[in-house]
C-alpha positions in Angstrom: -17.4 19.9 -17.8 -20.6 17.6 -17.3 -23.2 19.5 -14.8 -26.6 19.1 -13.2 -27.6 22.5 -12.9 -30.7 22.9 -10.1 -33.4 24.7 -11.2 -35.0 24.2 -7.7 -33.0 25.1 -4.8 -31.9 21.8 -3.7 -32.0 22.9 0.0 -35.9 23.9 -0.8 -37.4 20.4 -2.5 -41.2 19.7 -1.2 -43.2 16.7 -2.1 -46.0 18.9 -4.0 -43.2 21.1 -5.9 -40.7 18.5 -7.2 -37.2 19.3 -8.2 -36.3 20.8 -11.8 -33.0 20.7 -13.1 -31.0 21.0 -16.4 -28.1 18.6 -17.5 -25.2 20.2 -19.6 -21.7 19.4 -21.2 -19.4 22.4 -21.5 -22.4 24.8 -21.1 -24.4 23.1 -23.6 -27.8 21.3 -22.8 -27.8 17.4 -23.1 -31.0 16.3 -24.4 -32.3 12.7 -23.9 -30.0 11.6 -20.9 -31.8 9.4 -18.8 -31.5 10.0 -14.8 -32.5 7.6 -12.3 -33.8 8.3 -8.9 -33.5 6.1 -6.1 -35.8 6.3 -2.8 -33.3 5.5 0.3 -34.0 5.2 4.3 -33.5 8.3 6.3 -33.0 6.5 8.7 -36.1 7.2 11.1 -37.9 4.6 9.0 -35.3 1.9 7.5 -38.6 -0.5 6.7 -40.0 2.5 4.3 -40.9 1.6 0.8 -37.9 2.3 -1.8 -38.6 2.9 -5.2 -36.7 4.2 -8.1 -37.9 6.1 -11.4 -36.0 7.3 -14.3 -36.6 10.7 -16.0 -34.9 11.6 -19.3 -34.0 15.1 -20.3 -35.9 17.1 -23.0 -34.4 18.9 -26.1 -33.3 22.0 -23.8 -31.3 19.3 -21.3 -34.1 20.1 -18.7 -36.2 17.2 -16.6 -38.3 17.6 -13.4 -38.4 14.9 -10.6 -41.7 14.4 -8.7 -41.9 12.8 -5.7 -44.9 10.8 -4.1 -43.6 11.0 -0.5 -41.1 12.8 1.8 -37.5 11.3 2.3 -34.0 10.8 1.0 -33.6 10.6 -2.6 -30.5 10.2 -4.8 -30.3 11.2 -8.6 -27.8 9.8 -10.7 -26.7 9.8 -14.2 -23.9 9.2 -16.6 -22.3 11.0 -20.0 -22.0 9.1 -22.3 -24.2 6.5 -21.9 -23.1 2.9 -22.0 -23.7 1.5 -25.5 -26.2 -1.4 -25.9 -24.4 -4.6 -25.7 -23.1 -5.6 -29.0 -23.6 -2.2 -30.8 -20.3 -0.3 -30.4 -17.3 -0.4 -27.9 -18.0 1.8 -24.6 -16.7 5.5 -24.7 -13.0 6.1 -23.6 -14.3 8.6 -21.0 -17.3 8.6 -19.4 -18.4 10.9 -16.2 -21.2 10.2 -13.8 -22.8 12.8 -11.6 -25.0 12.1 -8.2 -27.0 14.4 -5.9 -28.8 13.3 -3.0 -31.8 15.2 -1.8 -34.1 15.7 1.4 -37.5 15.8 0.2 -39.8 17.6 2.8 -43.4 17.0 3.1 
């Protein structure tokens, strides 16, 4: 199936080290897949700035997310990606993967 395989332990993520992972389908790496990263509210500071970034997997299906500040983050991706408007019909089957992380200082 479609998997996000953590290369950094998800319960051991720090601002200075980031989070590395690999995306794969049936054990094969998925290259060029964008992963959106959203910063959310951790409940302690609901007014904190929330931003987003996108990282894209390399030829080996690997990507690294770097964080500017501690907090709660959501990583989300879909495979296959939706087609650009007017290019071709969407895939009959699409799978989405989401992961939330608490990033420590």
